[in-house]
N, C-alpha and C positions, 0 to 999 in steps of 0.2 A: 458424507463427503467422500469423493473419490480417493482411493489409495494413491493414485499417481498425481497428486497435487503438484509435486515438483515438476513433473513433465508438462502439466497444463500451464503453469505460470512461466515456464521457460519461453513461451511464445509472447513476444512483446505486444502483439495485437490483443491477445486475451487479457494480459495484465492491464493494458490501456483501457480496454472496454470495461473491465471490472472497476478501475479507478473512476472512470467517467460516471458509472452508475452508483457505486457505493463508496466513493472516496471524497475526501474534502481536505482543504488546506487549513493549516493552523497558522493564523495571521493575527498579529497584534501591532497596533500603531503603524500599520503599513508595512511591517516587516514579516517575511515568511519564516516561520520557525519549524515547520514540518508538515507532515501529511498523515491523515488517518485513512486506513482501510476499515470501513465499518463492517466488521465481521461478527457482530453481536449475535447473529443467528446460529453461530457455531459454538460448540462446547469449548471449554478451556483446552482440552486435549487437541481438538481439531485446530484451534487457533495456534497452539504450539507447533503443530505440523506445518501450518501455513507459514508461520514465522521462521521456522528453521529452513523451509524450502526457499523463502526469499533470500535468506542469508547464504545458503549453500549454492543456489543457482545463479544469483545475481550479485552476491556480495553486499546486499543491502542489510545493514544492521538495523534492528527494530526491537521494539518492546511491546509486551502486552500491557494494555491499560484497562483497568476496570471502569465500566461505564454503565450505570444503572443496573448493577448486579451481574452484568455480562462482560465479555472481553472484546476489545478491538485492537488492531495493530497500529502502532504509532511509529513513524519514521522521523527521527529528530536530528541525527548527526548530519552535519553539513555535507560530508563526503557521500553519505548514503542518500541524502536528498538529491544531490547532483547526479548520482548514478541512476536513481529512480527517474528523474527528469529526462536524462539521456535515453533511457530505455523506452519510455512511453511517449515522450513529447511529440515525436513526428507522427504518431498515430492518433493523437488527440484531435477530435473534431474542433474546428475553429470556435464554435459556440461554447465549448467546454474547457478551453485553454485557461480560462480564469481560475480554474481549480489548481493550476500549477503556480499561480502568482505572477 
């Protein structure tokens, strides 16, 4: 993983592309509860770096969630979900906007 992950995810187009590829919505009974960045291919330490960068660069609070013995990033708080949508929404391809709910 690049050491400059914070610099990389600062770009909203990069973050949007990443979400379109490896992200998904957390939705139950028609209601959006959050988003996942499926970062299971990274180590726990690398996930921590990504998590901290999302918070530091964009103010997006998030948690690491264990998934099949690996970790992924979960964005649950309403304010953080809104920030995430505002940052990446305009760069989402129309066919992928369903991922935002």
